Each structure stands twice: as C-alpha cells, then as structure tokens.
C-alpha positions in Angstrom: 6.3 26.3 11.7 4.1 23.9 12.1 4.2 20.3 11.8 2.0 17.3 12.4 2.0 13.6 11.8 -0.9 13.7 9.8 -3.2 15.3 8.1 -6.8 15.9 7.6 -7.2 13.3 5.0 -4.7 10.7 6.4 -7.6 8.5 7.9 -8.3 6.9 11.4 -5.4 4.1 11.1 -2.9 4.9 14.6 0.8 3.3 15.2 -1.0 3.0 19.3 2.0 4.0 20.8 1.7 7.7 20.0 -1.2 8.0 18.1 0.2 9.0 14.8 -1.0 7.5 11.3 0.9 4.1 10.6 3.8 5.3 9.1 3.9 2.2 6.2 0.8 2.9 4.7 1.0 5.3 1.1 -0.4 8.9 1.0 -3.9 9.3 1.3 -5.1 10.2 -2.3 -6.5 13.2 -1.3 -2.8 14.5 -0.2 -2.5 17.4 -2.6 1.5 17.4 -2.7 1.2 21.4 -4.6 -0.1 22.2 -1.9 1.4 20.1 1.0 5.1 19.5 2.2 5.8 15.9 3.4 8.9 14.8 5.0 9.2 11.0 4.3 12.4 8.6 4.8 13.5 5.4 6.0 15.7 5.3 9.3 18.9 2.6 8.8 21.4 1.4 10.3 24.2 -0.3 7.9 22.2 -1.3 5.2 18.9 -2.1 6.9 15.9 -0.5 8.4 15.3 0.1 12.3 12.0 -1.1 13.4 10.4 1.1 16.4 13.2 4.4 16.4 11.8 7.3 17.8 12.6 9.8 14.6 12.1 13.8 15.6 11.6 16.7 13.7 13.1 19.6 15.3 12.5 23.3 13.5 15.3 25.8 12.2 16.2 26.7 15.6 16.6 23.0 17.1 12.6 23.5 18.5 10.9 20.1 18.8 7.8 19.9 16.3 6.8 16.5 16.3 7.7 12.9 17.2 6.7 9.5 15.2 7.6 5.8 15.8 9.1 3.8 12.8 7.7 1.2 10.8 8.4 -2.5 11.0 10.9 -1.1 7.2 12.0 1.3 8.9 9.5 4.2 7.5 8.5 7.4 8.8 7.4 10.1 7.7 5.8 14.1 8.6 3.5 16.7 7.4 5.4 20.0 7.9 6.1 23.2 6.6 8.1 24.3 3.7 11.4 24.9 5.7 14.8 23.3 7.0 13.9 20.7 9.6 16.4 18.7 11.6 15.4 15.1 11.7 16.7 13.1 14.5 16.6 9.0 15.4 16.9 7.6 18.6 16.5 3.6 19.0 17.8 1.0 20.9 21.1 0.0 18.1 22.2 4.2 17.6 21.1 7.9 17.5 21.2 10.0 13.9 20.3 13.4 13.4 20.3 14.9 9.2 18.7 18.4 8.0 16.8 18.5 5.4 15.4 21.7 3.6 11.6 20.7 2.3 9.8 22.5 -0.7 5.8 22.0 -1.1 6.3 18.3 -2.3 7.6 14.6 -0.9 11.5 15.0 0.4 12.2 11.3 0.8 15.2 10.9 2.9 17.2 8.2 4.0 18.7 8.7 7.9 20.8 6.3 8.6 22.4 6.2 12.6 25.5 5.6 13.9 25.8 3.0 16.3 25.6 3.1 20.5 
C-alpha cells in the first residue's frame, strides 16, 4: 500500500512544520475522485476542532505510512491507496485512533480525541 499527503497536482502551498500541503485548502480541480482515494477529516475534542495535532496514517499491518499536522480548524487530508487504514492523532490535549476503509473517492472522518 502507498500513501502520500500530496498529489502531483496539489500545488506548492505547504505546511512549514512537515512539508505537507496546507490541510485546509479545497481539493485541487485536477483531482479525479473516480481514480484517487482521499481520506479527509477533522480532529476534535468534544465539539471543538484541534489545531496542530499530528495525524498519522498507518497501514493494515500498523506500519507508518504518512503524517500531517492539522490546520487551525483541525482538518487533515491524505491521498492513499484503497484499503483499510488506521488514523492516529496525537496532541497536547489527547490522543485518538480510528479505523477507516477507503475506496476510490473521498472518505470523510471525524477523529475524536480522548483527553490526556
């Protein structure tokens, strides 16, 4: 399985802390969701978004595939292969995991943190 935080058409805007594209930008018009798999979501604690959380994408065997930092609105996005993935969020306010099965297209996820 392969995953990335960017696609060839994602453009140059990047998060300075990890080199990933800004997580709060809309998908570029060149992204063809009939051919690509995108996992997108928001990290929350209670009803509040968590900015600056590290979200890790782990494959079906638990191996690390990619990591991004959430936007000010708690948003994250990965371009991945279809399959089963684990999302793990780490922040100062807590941690959380969720499993997602993604096919071609956009899979949206809410990743809730448990307080530390």
